N, CA, C and O atoms as a GROMACS GRO file, in nm:
protein
  396
    1UNK      N    1  -3.332   0.621  -0.065
    1UNK     CA    2  -3.447   0.590   0.018
    1UNK      C    3  -3.505   0.720   0.072
    1UNK      O    4  -3.430   0.811   0.110
    2UNK      N    5  -3.635   0.730   0.076
    2UNK     CA    6  -3.702   0.849   0.125
    2UNK      C    7  -3.712   0.844   0.276
    2UNK      O    8  -3.776   0.754   0.332
    3UNK      N    9  -3.651   0.940   0.343
    3UNK     CA   10  -3.660   0.945   0.488
    3UNK      C   11  -3.698   1.087   0.526
    3UNK      O   12  -3.629   1.182   0.490
    4UNK      N   13  -3.806   1.100   0.599
    4UNK     CA   14  -3.848   1.230   0.648
    4UNK      C   15  -3.860   1.222   0.798
    4UNK      O   16  -3.910   1.123   0.852
    5UNK      N   17  -3.815   1.327   0.866
    5UNK     CA   18  -3.822   1.328   1.012
    5UNK      C   19  -3.942   1.411   1.057
    5UNK      O   20  -3.961   1.524   1.012
    6UNK      N   21  -4.021   1.354   1.145
    6UNK     CA   22  -4.137   1.421   1.201
    6UNK      C   23  -4.140   1.394   1.350
    6UNK      O   24  -4.086   1.294   1.397
    7UNK      N   25  -4.204   1.483   1.423
    7UNK     CA   26  -4.222   1.467   1.567
    7UNK      C   27  -4.333   1.363   1.589
    7UNK      O   28  -4.450   1.391   1.565
    8UNK      N   29  -4.295   1.244   1.634
    8UNK     CA   30  -4.392   1.136   1.648
    8UNK      C   31  -4.499   1.167   1.753
    8UNK      O   32  -4.614   1.126   1.737
    9UNK      N   33  -4.463   1.239   1.858
    9UNK     CA   34  -4.562   1.276   1.960
    9UNK      C   35  -4.667   1.369   1.899
    9UNK      O   36  -4.786   1.356   1.927
   10UNK      N   37  -4.622   1.462   1.816
   10UNK     CA   38  -4.715   1.554   1.749
   10UNK      C   39  -4.804   1.476   1.651
   10UNK      O   40  -4.924   1.500   1.644
   11UNK      N   41  -4.743   1.384   1.576
   11UNK     CA   42  -4.821   1.304   1.482
   11UNK      C   43  -4.925   1.219   1.553
   11UNK      O   44  -5.035   1.199   1.502
   12UNK      N   45  -4.891   1.169   1.670
   12UNK     CA   46  -4.985   1.086   1.746
   12UNK      C   47  -5.111   1.165   1.781
   12UNK      O   48  -5.220   1.109   1.788
   13UNK      N   49  -5.094   1.296   1.802
   13UNK     CA   50  -5.209   1.382   1.832
   13UNK      C   51  -5.285   1.424   1.707
   13UNK      O   52  -5.405   1.451   1.713
   14UNK      N   53  -5.216   1.431   1.593
   14UNK     CA   54  -5.278   1.480   1.470
   14UNK      C   55  -5.344   1.371   1.387
   14UNK      O   56  -5.441   1.398   1.316
   15UNK      N   57  -5.293   1.249   1.394
   15UNK     CA   58  -5.345   1.140   1.312
   15UNK      C   59  -5.444   1.054   1.391
   15UNK      O   60  -5.443   1.054   1.514
   16UNK      N   61  -5.529   0.983   1.320
   16UNK     CA   62  -5.615   0.885   1.387
   16UNK      C   63  -5.526   0.769   1.433
   16UNK      O   64  -5.415   0.754   1.382
   17UNK      N   65  -5.572   0.688   1.527
   17UNK     CA   66  -5.491   0.573   1.568
   17UNK      C   67  -5.454   0.482   1.450
   17UNK      O   68  -5.341   0.432   1.444
   18UNK      N   69  -5.547   0.460   1.356
   18UNK     CA   70  -5.517   0.375   1.240
   18UNK      C   71  -5.413   0.442   1.150
   18UNK      O   72  -5.320   0.375   1.104
   19UNK      N   73  -5.427   0.571   1.124
   19UNK     CA   74  -5.328   0.642   1.041
   19UNK      C   75  -5.190   0.633   1.104
   19UNK      O   76  -5.091   0.610   1.035
   20UNK      N   77  -5.182   0.651   1.235
   20UNK     CA   78  -5.053   0.644   1.304
   20UNK      C   79  -4.994   0.504   1.293
   20UNK      O   80  -4.875   0.488   1.265
   21UNK      N   81  -5.076   0.403   1.314
   21UNK     CA   82  -5.030   0.264   1.306
   21UNK      C   83  -4.976   0.232   1.167
   21UNK      O   84  -4.870   0.170   1.154
   22UNK      N   85  -5.047   0.275   1.064
   22UNK     CA   86  -5.004   0.247   0.926
   22UNK      C   87  -4.880   0.327   0.889
   22UNK      O   88  -4.785   0.272   0.834
   23UNK      N   89  -4.880   0.456   0.920
   23UNK     CA   90  -4.771   0.543   0.875
   23UNK      C   91  -4.644   0.530   0.958
   23UNK      O   92  -4.534   0.536   0.903
   24UNK      N   93  -4.656   0.512   1.087
   24UNK     CA   94  -4.538   0.512   1.174
   24UNK      C   95  -4.493   0.370   1.206
   24UNK      O   96  -4.373   0.341   1.206
   25UNK      N   97  -4.587   0.281   1.234
   25UNK     CA   98  -4.552   0.144   1.275
   25UNK      C   99  -4.559   0.044   1.160
   25UNK      O  100  -4.544  -0.076   1.182
   26UNK      N  101  -4.581   0.093   1.038
   26UNK     CA  102  -4.588   0.008   0.918
   26UNK      C  103  -4.698  -0.098   0.929
   26UNK      O  104  -4.685  -0.208   0.877
   27UNK      N  105  -4.807  -0.062   0.996
   27UNK     CA  106  -4.922  -0.151   1.006
   27UNK      C  107  -5.003  -0.147   0.878
   27UNK      O  108  -4.962  -0.086   0.779
   28UNK      N  109  -5.117  -0.213   0.880
   28UNK     CA  110  -5.206  -0.212   0.763
   28UNK      C  111  -5.350  -0.228   0.810
   28UNK      O  112  -5.376  -0.275   0.920
   29UNK      N  113  -5.441  -0.188   0.724
   29UNK     CA  114  -5.583  -0.210   0.751
   29UNK      C  115  -5.617  -0.353   0.711
   29UNK      O  116  -5.547  -0.415   0.631
   30UNK      N  117  -5.724  -0.404   0.768
   30UNK     CA  118  -5.773  -0.533   0.720
   30UNK      C  119  -5.821  -0.513   0.576
   30UNK      O  120  -5.875  -0.408   0.544
   31UNK      N  121  -5.801  -0.611   0.489
   31UNK     CA  122  -5.845  -0.596   0.350
   31UNK      C  123  -5.996  -0.574   0.340
   31UNK      O  124  -6.073  -0.626   0.422
   32UNK      N  125  -6.036  -0.499   0.241
   32UNK     CA  126  -6.176  -0.469   0.209
   32UNK      C  127  -6.245  -0.387   0.317
   32UNK      O  128  -6.368  -0.388   0.324
   33UNK      N  129  -6.170  -0.317   0.402
   33UNK     CA  130  -6.231  -0.237   0.508
   33UNK      C  131  -6.192  -0.090   0.504
   33UNK      O  132  -6.262  -0.007   0.562
   34UNK      N  133  -6.085  -0.057   0.437
   34UNK     CA  134  -6.033   0.080   0.441
   34UNK      C  135  -6.119   0.179   0.364
   34UNK      O  136  -6.200   0.143   0.279
   35UNK      N  137  -6.100   0.304   0.397
   35UNK     CA  138  -6.176   0.414   0.338
   35UNK      C  139  -6.155   0.424   0.186
   35UNK      O  140  -6.245   0.469   0.115
   36UNK      N  141  -6.039   0.384   0.137
   36UNK     CA  142  -6.006   0.410  -0.003
   36UNK      C  143  -6.002   0.287  -0.094
   36UNK      O  144  -5.985   0.303  -0.215
   37UNK      N  145  -6.016   0.168  -0.043
   37UNK     CA  146  -6.001   0.049  -0.127
   37UNK      C  147  -6.106   0.043  -0.238
   37UNK      O  148  -6.076  -0.004  -0.348
   38UNK      N  149  -6.227   0.089  -0.211
   38UNK     CA  150  -6.334   0.083  -0.311
   38UNK      C  151  -6.379   0.223  -0.352
   38UNK      O  152  -6.492   0.241  -0.399
   39UNK      N  153  -6.292   0.320  -0.336
   39UNK     CA  154  -6.322   0.459  -0.371
   39UNK      C  155  -6.298   0.478  -0.521
   39UNK      O  156  -6.192   0.444  -0.572
   40UNK      N  157  -6.397   0.533  -0.591
   40UNK     CA  158  -6.385   0.552  -0.736
   40UNK      C  159  -6.386   0.700  -0.774
   40UNK      O  160  -6.397   0.733  -0.892
   41UNK      N  161  -6.374   0.788  -0.676
   41UNK     CA  162  -6.372   0.932  -0.704
   41UNK      C  163  -6.243   0.969  -0.778
   41UNK      O  164  -6.137   0.912  -0.754
   42UNK      N  165  -6.255   1.064  -0.870
   42UNK     CA  166  -6.138   1.113  -0.942
   42UNK      C  167  -6.058   1.206  -0.852
   42UNK      O  168  -6.115   1.282  -0.774
   43UNK      N  169  -5.928   1.200  -0.863
   43UNK     CA  170  -5.846   1.289  -0.784
   43UNK      C  171  -5.708   1.233  -0.757
   43UNK      O  172  -5.661   1.142  -0.826
   44UNK      N  173  -5.646   1.289  -0.656
   44UNK     CA  174  -5.508   1.254  -0.620
   44UNK      C  175  -5.507   1.205  -0.476
   44UNK      O  176  -5.576   1.259  -0.390
   45UNK      N  177  -5.428   1.103  -0.450
   45UNK     CA  178  -5.410   1.048  -0.316
   45UNK      C  179  -5.281   1.106  -0.258
   45UNK      O  180  -5.173   1.089  -0.314
   46UNK      N  181  -5.295   1.177  -0.145
   46UNK     CA  182  -5.182   1.244  -0.080
   46UNK      C  183  -5.137   1.168   0.044
   46UNK      O  184  -5.216   1.096   0.106
   47UNK      N  185  -5.011   1.186   0.080
   47UNK     CA  186  -4.959   1.133   0.206
   47UNK      C  187  -5.025   1.207   0.321
   47UNK      O  188  -5.024   1.330   0.323
   48UNK      N  189  -5.082   1.136   0.417
   48UNK     CA  190  -5.151   1.198   0.529
   48UNK      C  191  -5.053   1.266   0.625
   48UNK      O  192  -5.093   1.354   0.702
   49UNK      N  193  -4.926   1.227   0.621
   49UNK     CA  194  -4.826   1.285   0.710
   49UNK      C  195  -4.766   1.413   0.653
   49UNK      O  196  -4.767   1.517   0.719
   50UNK      N  197  -4.716   1.407   0.529
   50UNK     CA  198  -4.643   1.522   0.473
   50UNK      C  199  -4.721   1.598   0.366
   50UNK      O  200  -4.681   1.708   0.328
   51UNK      N  201  -4.832   1.542   0.318
   51UNK     CA  202  -4.914   1.611   0.219
   51UNK      C  203  -4.869   1.594   0.075
   51UNK      O  204  -4.935   1.646  -0.016
   52UNK      N  205  -4.760   1.522   0.050
   52UNK     CA  206  -4.713   1.504  -0.087
   52UNK      C  207  -4.812   1.422  -0.168
   52UNK      O  208  -4.863   1.320  -0.121
   53UNK      N  209  -4.838   1.466  -0.290
   53UNK     CA  210  -4.923   1.391  -0.382
   53UNK      C  211  -4.850   1.264  -0.424
   53UNK      O  212  -4.736   1.270  -0.471
   54UNK      N  213  -4.914   1.149  -0.406
   54UNK     CA  214  -4.849   1.021  -0.433
   54UNK      C  215  -4.904   0.947  -0.554
   54UNK      O  216  -4.828   0.898  -0.637
   55UNK      N  217  -5.037   0.939  -0.565
   55UNK     CA  218  -5.098   0.860  -0.671
   55UNK      C  219  -5.217   0.933  -0.731
   55UNK      O  220  -5.282   1.014  -0.664
   56UNK      N  221  -5.244   0.905  -0.857
   56UNK     CA  222  -5.362   0.958  -0.925
   56UNK      C  223  -5.467   0.848  -0.933
   56UNK      O  224  -5.434   0.730  -0.949
   57UNK      N  225  -5.593   0.887  -0.922
   57UNK     CA  226  -5.701   0.789  -0.939
   57UNK      C  227  -5.698   0.729  -1.079
   57UNK      O  228  -5.755   0.621  -1.101
   58UNK      N  229  -5.634   0.796  -1.174
   58UNK     CA  230  -5.626   0.744  -1.311
   58UNK      C  231  -5.539   0.619  -1.320
   58UNK      O  232  -5.550   0.543  -1.417
   59UNK      N  233  -5.453   0.595  -1.219
   59UNK     CA  234  -5.368   0.476  -1.221
   59UNK      C  235  -5.415   0.371  -1.120
   59UNK      O  236  -5.345   0.272  -1.096
   60UNK      N  237  -5.532   0.391  -1.062
   60UNK     CA  238  -5.586   0.295  -0.965
   60UNK      C  239  -5.652   0.179  -1.040
   60UNK      O  240  -5.716   0.199  -1.143
   61UNK      N  241  -5.635   0.058  -0.986
   61UNK     CA  242  -5.698  -0.058  -1.048
   61UNK      C  243  -5.743  -0.156  -0.941
   61UNK      O  244  -5.698  -0.150  -0.827
   62UNK      N  245  -5.833  -0.246  -0.979
   62UNK     CA  246  -5.886  -0.348  -0.887
   62UNK      C  247  -5.792  -0.467  -0.889
   62UNK      O  248  -5.785  -0.541  -0.987
   63UNK      N  249  -5.718  -0.484  -0.779
   63UNK     CA  250  -5.620  -0.593  -0.771
   63UNK      C  251  -5.677  -0.718  -0.706
   63UNK      O  252  -5.616  -0.825  -0.712
   64UNK      N  253  -5.794  -0.705  -0.643
   64UNK     CA  254  -5.852  -0.818  -0.573
   64UNK      C  255  -5.796  -0.838  -0.433
   64UNK      O  256  -5.834  -0.934  -0.365
   65UNK      N  257  -5.705  -0.750  -0.389
   65UNK     CA  258  -5.642  -0.764  -0.258
   65UNK      C  259  -5.722  -0.702  -0.145
   65UNK      O  260  -5.704  -0.738  -0.028
   66UNK      N  261  -5.810  -0.607  -0.178
   66UNK     CA  262  -5.884  -0.536  -0.074
   66UNK      C  263  -5.815  -0.409  -0.028
   66UNK      O  264  -5.863  -0.343   0.064
   67UNK      N  265  -5.705  -0.374  -0.091
   67UNK     CA  266  -5.635  -0.249  -0.060
   67UNK      C  267  -5.628  -0.165  -0.187
   67UNK      O  268  -5.632  -0.220  -0.297
   68UNK      N  269  -5.620  -0.033  -0.174
   68UNK     CA  270  -5.605   0.050  -0.293
   68UNK      C  271  -5.480   0.008  -0.370
   68UNK      O  272  -5.374  -0.013  -0.311
   69UNK      N  273  -5.492  -0.004  -0.501
   69UNK     CA  274  -5.380  -0.048  -0.584
   69UNK      C  275  -5.362   0.047  -0.701
   69UNK      O  276  -5.459   0.089  -0.764
   70UNK      N  277  -5.237   0.081  -0.729
   70UNK     CA  278  -5.202   0.174  -0.836
   70UNK      C  279  -5.088   0.115  -0.915
   70UNK      O  280  -5.001   0.048  -0.859
   71UNK      N  281  -5.086   0.138  -1.047
   71UNK     CA  282  -4.977   0.081  -1.125
   71UNK      C  283  -4.854   0.170  -1.130
   71UNK      O  284  -4.749   0.124  -1.174
   72UNK      N  285  -4.864   0.298  -1.086
   72UNK     CA  286  -4.745   0.382  -1.077
   72UNK      C  287  -4.773   0.503  -0.991
   72UNK      O  288  -4.887   0.549  -0.984
   73UNK      N  289  -4.670   0.557  -0.925
   73UNK     CA  290  -4.687   0.681  -0.848
   73UNK      C  291  -4.691   0.801  -0.943
   73UNK      O  292  -4.654   0.791  -1.060
   74UNK      N  293  -4.735   0.915  -0.890
   74UNK     CA  294  -4.737   1.037  -0.971
   74UNK      C  295  -4.596   1.076  -1.015
   74UNK      O  296  -4.576   1.115  -1.130
   75UNK      N  297  -4.500   1.066  -0.924
   75UNK     CA  298  -4.362   1.100  -0.956
   75UNK      C  299  -4.272   0.982  -0.923
   75UNK      O  300  -4.280   0.925  -0.815
   76UNK      N  301  -4.187   0.948  -1.016
   76UNK     CA  302  -4.091   0.840  -0.992
   76UNK      C  303  -4.005   0.879  -0.871
   76UNK      O  304  -3.958   0.992  -0.862
   77UNK      N  305  -3.986   0.786  -0.780
   77UNK     CA  306  -3.906   0.810  -0.661
   77UNK      C  307  -3.981   0.870  -0.544
   77UNK      O  308  -3.922   0.894  -0.438
   78UNK      N  309  -4.112   0.896  -0.559
   78UNK     CA  310  -4.188   0.954  -0.449
   78UNK      C  311  -4.228   0.852  -0.343
   78UNK      O  312  -4.264   0.889  -0.232
   79UNK      N  313  -4.221   0.725  -0.378
   79UNK     CA  314  -4.249   0.617  -0.282
   79UNK      C  315  -4.143   0.509  -0.297
   79UNK      O  316  -4.077   0.499  -0.401
   80UNK      N  317  -4.128   0.431  -0.193
   80UNK     CA  318  -4.038   0.316  -0.196
   80UNK      C  319  -4.126   0.192  -0.214
   80UNK      O  320  -4.222   0.173  -0.140
   81UNK      N  321  -4.094   0.110  -0.312
   81UNK     CA  322  -4.170  -0.013  -0.333
   81UNK      C  323  -4.099  -0.127  -0.262
   81UNK      O  324  -3.978  -0.147  -0.278
   82UNK      N  325  -4.176  -0.202  -0.183
   82UNK     CA  326  -4.120  -0.310  -0.103
   82UNK      C  327  -4.211  -0.431  -0.111
   82UNK      O  328  -4.333  -0.418  -0.098
   83UNK      N  329  -4.155  -0.548  -0.132
   83UNK     CA  330  -4.234  -0.671  -0.134
   83UNK      C  331  -4.277  -0.703   0.009
   83UNK      O  332  -4.194  -0.705   0.100
   84UNK      N  333  -4.406  -0.726   0.027
   84UNK     CA  334  -4.464  -0.752   0.158
   84UNK      C  335  -4.528  -0.890   0.157
   84UNK      O  336  -4.622  -0.915   0.082
   85UNK      N  337  -4.476  -0.979   0.240
   85UNK     CA  338  -4.531  -1.115   0.248
   85UNK      C  339  -4.605  -1.140   0.380
   85UNK      O  340  -4.640  -1.254   0.411
   86UNK      N  341  -4.628  -1.034   0.458
   86UNK     CA  342  -4.692  -1.050   0.589
   86UNK      C  343  -4.840  -1.084   0.578
   86UNK      O  344  -4.900  -1.128   0.676
   87UNK      N  345  -4.899  -1.064   0.462
   87UNK     CA  346  -5.042  -1.089   0.446
   87UNK      C  347  -5.073  -1.230   0.399
   87UNK      O  348  -5.190  -1.266   0.383
   88UNK      N  349  -4.971  -1.310   0.379
   88UNK     CA  350  -4.992  -1.445   0.330
   88UNK      C  351  -4.974  -1.458   0.180
   88UNK      O  352  -4.967  -1.569   0.127
   89UNK      N  353  -4.965  -1.345   0.112
   89UNK     CA  354  -4.935  -1.347  -0.031
   89UNK      C  355  -4.830  -1.241  -0.059
   89UNK      O  356  -4.803  -1.157   0.027
   90UNK      N  357  -4.771  -1.245  -0.174
   90UNK     CA  358  -4.665  -1.150  -0.208
   90UNK      C  359  -4.725  -1.026  -0.271
   90UNK      O  360  -4.774  -1.031  -0.384
   91UNK      N  361  -4.720  -0.915  -0.199
   91UNK     CA  362  -4.771  -0.787  -0.248
   91UNK      C  363  -4.655  -0.689  -0.253
   91UNK      O  364  -4.560  -0.700  -0.176
   92UNK      N  365  -4.664  -0.593  -0.342
   92UNK     CA  366  -4.566  -0.484  -0.341
   92UNK      C  367  -4.634  -0.365  -0.277
   92UNK      O  368  -4.733  -0.315  -0.329
   93UNK      N  369  -4.581  -0.320  -0.166
   93UNK     CA  370  -4.640  -0.205  -0.098
   93UNK      C  371  -4.558  -0.082  -0.130
   93UNK      O  372  -4.436  -0.089  -0.145
   94UNK      N  373  -4.625   0.030  -0.139
   94UNK     CA  374  -4.558   0.158  -0.163
   94UNK      C  375  -4.553   0.232  -0.031
   94UNK      O  376  -4.655   0.252   0.035
   95UNK      N  377  -4.434   0.273   0.008
   95UNK     CA  378  -4.417   0.336   0.138
   95UNK      C  379  -4.339   0.465   0.126
   95UNK      O  380  -4.256   0.482   0.037
   96UNK      N  381  -4.366   0.555   0.219
   96UNK     CA  382  -4.279   0.668   0.244
   96UNK      C  383  -4.220   0.638   0.380
   96UNK      O  384  -4.289   0.585   0.467
   97UNK      N  385  -4.096   0.670   0.400
   97UNK     CA  386  -4.028   0.638   0.524
   97UNK      C  387  -4.036   0.758   0.617
   97UNK      O  388  -3.989   0.866   0.584
   98UNK      N  389  -4.097   0.737   0.734
   98UNK     CA  390  -4.113   0.844   0.833
   98UNK      C  391  -4.036   0.806   0.957
   98UNK      O  392  -4.053   0.696   1.011
   99UNK      N  393  -3.952   0.896   1.004
   99UNK     CA  394  -3.876   0.873   1.127
   99UNK      C  395  -3.900   0.984   1.224
   99UNK      O  396  -3.845   0.983   1.334
   0.00000   0.00000   0.00000
């Protein structure tokens, strides 16, 4: 399991409230509202906390969920895949563990 330790007080000052909620408290954006769900620019998606490259736009696809969806990470083991049923449907979310 990927566990990285960061100063949460420092992160609270560096991240937006939404970024902090998603990254630290395992929150989520409302579907179809986030900055990246409908983004079609070519490039790499990095972790906002640690800067690690996580996904390529080449593996992004339209899942119909309203959240950015990728069929694989850039590097195997760079994210933890977890089934998430909190949205009312069964989704697999990719997470990095921040403590």
